[in-house]
C-alpha positions in Angstrom: 0.2 0.1 -0.1 1.2 3.5 -0.6 2.0 5.8 1.7 -0.5 8.8 2.1 0.5 12.8 2.4 -0.9 15.3 4.5 0.2 18.5 4.0 0.0 22.0 5.8 -0.6 25.2 3.8 0.3 28.3 5.3 4.5 28.5 4.8 4.2 25.1 3.4 2.0 25.5 0.5 1.9 28.9 0.5 1.6 32.6 1.4 -0.6 34.9 1.8 0.9 38.5 0.6 1.0 41.8 2.5 -0.3 39.6 5.3 -4.0 40.5 4.0 -5.7 37.7 6.1 -4.5 39.1 9.3 -5.4 42.5 8.2 -9.2 41.0 7.6 -9.0 39.6 11.3 -8.0 42.8 13.0 -10.2 45.1 10.6 -12.9 42.4 12.4 -11.9 43.0 16.1 -11.8 46.3 15.5 -15.3 46.5 14.4 -16.3 44.2 17.2 -14.5 47.0 20.0 -11.9 44.3 20.5 -8.6 45.6 19.4 -6.4 45.2 22.2 -3.8 43.0 20.2 -2.0 43.8 17.2 -2.7 40.6 14.7 0.1 41.4 12.7 2.9 40.6 15.2 1.4 37.6 16.7 3.1 34.2 16.4 0.9 32.1 14.0 3.1 29.5 12.9 1.8 26.2 13.1 -1.6 27.2 15.5 -4.5 26.1 14.9 -7.2 29.1 14.0 -9.4 27.8 17.2 -6.2 28.8 19.2 -5.7 31.9 17.3 -9.0 33.0 18.0 -9.6 31.9 21.4 -6.5 33.6 22.4 -7.3 37.2 20.7 -10.8 36.7 22.0 -9.4 36.0 25.6 -11.1 32.7 26.0 -14.3 33.7 24.5 -18.0 31.8 24.9 -19.0 29.9 21.9 -21.0 32.2 20.6 -18.8 34.9 20.1 -15.9 32.7 18.9 -18.5 31.7 16.2 -19.9 34.9 15.6 -15.8 35.8 14.7 -15.4 32.7 13.2 -18.4 33.4 10.7 -17.2 37.1 10.2 -13.9 35.9 9.2 -14.4 33.4 6.9 -17.1 35.8 5.2 -14.6 38.1 4.7 -11.7 36.1 3.4 -14.3 35.0 1.2 -14.8 38.5 -0.1 -11.8 39.8 0.1 -9.1 37.2 -0.5 -8.1 37.6 -4.8 -5.4 35.0 -6.4 -3.1 37.9 -6.6 -2.8 38.2 -2.8 -1.2 34.9 -2.4 2.1 33.6 -3.3 2.2 29.6 -4.3 5.7 28.5 -3.3 8.0 26.9 -5.9 8.0 23.2 -6.6 4.2 23.1 -5.0 2.1 22.2 -8.4 4.7 19.7 -9.3 5.0 17.7 -6.2 1.1 18.0 -6.0 1.1 16.7 -10.1 3.5 14.2 -8.9 1.3 12.5 -6.6 -1.6 12.6 -8.5 0.1 11.1 -10.8 0.6 8.2 -8.4 -2.6 8.0 -7.3 -1.4 9.0 -3.8 -3.9 9.7 -0.9 -3.2 13.3 -0.6 -5.0 15.7 2.2 -4.7 18.4 4.4 -3.7 18.6 8.2 -3.3 22.5 8.8 -4.7 25.3 11.6 -6.8 26.9 9.2 -10.7 26.8 9.7 -11.6 23.9 7.0 -13.6 26.6 4.9 -10.9 29.1 5.2 -8.0 26.3 3.6 -10.6 25.8 1.2 -11.2 28.9 0.1 -7.2 30.0 -0.2 -6.7 26.5 -2.0 -9.8 27.4 -4.4 -8.2 30.9 -5.3 -5.3 29.1 -6.8 -6.9 26.2 -8.5 -5.3 23.5 -6.1 -8.0 22.6 -3.7 -9.1 19.6 -5.8 -5.7 17.6 -5.1 -7.0 17.1 -1.4 -9.7 14.7 -0.5 -9.7 15.0 3.3 -8.1 16.5 6.4 -7.9 17.9 9.9 -8.5 21.3 10.2 -8.4 24.1 13.1 -12.1 24.4 13.9 -12.4 22.7 17.2 -8.6 21.7 18.1 -6.3 24.0 20.3 -3.4 21.6 20.2 -2.5 20.5 16.5 -1.5 17.2 17.9 -4.8 16.4 17.7 -5.5 16.6 14.2 -3.3 13.4 13.0 -5.7 10.8 14.6 -8.6 12.6 12.8 -7.3 12.5 9.6 -6.4 9.2 9.6 -9.9 8.3 10.5 -11.2 10.2 7.7 -8.3 8.5 5.5 -9.4 5.1 6.7 -13.3 5.8 5.9 -12.7 7.5 2.5 -10.2 4.7 1.6 -11.6 1.5 3.4 -7.8 1.0 3.6 -6.1 -0.1 6.6 -3.5 2.5 6.6 -1.0 2.4 10.1 0.5 5.8 11.5 3.9 5.5 10.2 2.1 5.4 6.6 1.4 9.1 7.2 4.0 11.3 5.7 3.1 14.9 7.4 4.8 17.8 5.5 4.8 21.2 7.5 7.3 24.0 8.0 7.3 24.6 11.6 8.3 22.6 14.9 4.7 22.3 15.7 4.5 20.6 12.2 7.3 18.2 13.4 6.4 17.3 16.8 2.5 16.7 15.6 4.0 14.2 13.1 6.1 12.6 16.0 3.2 12.5 18.6 1.4 10.4 15.9 4.1 8.0 14.8 4.2 9.3 11.3 6.8 10.7 9.2 7.7 14.3 9.6 9.0 16.4 6.6 9.8 19.8 7.4 10.3 22.2 4.7 11.9 25.4 5.3 9.5 27.7 3.2 8.2 29.3 6.3 9.1 31.5 9.0 11.6 28.8 10.2 15.0 28.5 8.9 16.7 24.7 7.9 18.5 24.9 10.7 16.3 26.4 13.4 14.4 23.3 11.9 16.8 20.5 12.2 17.1 21.7 16.0 13.8 19.4 16.1 14.8 16.3 14.5 12.4 16.0 11.3 12.8 12.7 9.3 14.0 14.8 6.5 14.5 18.4 6.0 13.5 20.4 2.4 15.1 23.3 1.2 11.3 23.9 -0.6 8.9 20.8 -2.4 11.4 21.3 -5.4 13.2 18.7 -3.8 9.6 16.7 -2.4 9.4 14.3 -5.6 12.9 13.1 -5.7 12.9 12.4 -1.8 10.0 10.7 -1.7 10.9 8.5 -5.1 13.8 7.0 -2.8 12.1 6.8 0.3 9.0 4.6 -0.8 11.3 2.4 -2.9 13.4 1.8 0.3 10.0 1.3 2.3 9.1 -1.4 -0.8 6.2 0.8 -1.2 4.7 2.8 -4.3 
């Protein structure tokens, strides 16, 4: 059986230019009179949207959380254009490579699910990802792999083991969540962390960009007798 591949979004597949999504969040908070935090300066790397918004709203009641979440998704859908998104080198080729192998390819992202799909729809990549785990419910990224694994099992009807999941991301939190589930941790140095910073967290493999991914995966799958 082939491996299955779970991709982070921000910092791994793409970058939102000029912090457009943060500006949307800040404008919503300002409109609601919640302006204590400077959203543009907060560390979002590897965190779930559930955690980020709960921090910004100071552990809100569920009704306020849901109100702000829906305002954000609505504004993102209205205001985010393809020109606001930079797709990293190697992303399209890597996804085409996996599609050519008919490999199960999903998402493991801290984004709210609808926010994730909006970003990917804008750049024509959404159809590559048939399943995933998202940041709607969980504060801790380590809770996402079991959810993605269950979706994969249900969708494929196959008995994938945790070590057959390849989790690709750009932060130490991505590495830790792969480790926590016993999966393969692939770190890519396209986000805010350098190769040296990521190397200190000992991923299974460290790539400069996803341009290197197909060659690495060919060697990896051949070495594991999968593919």
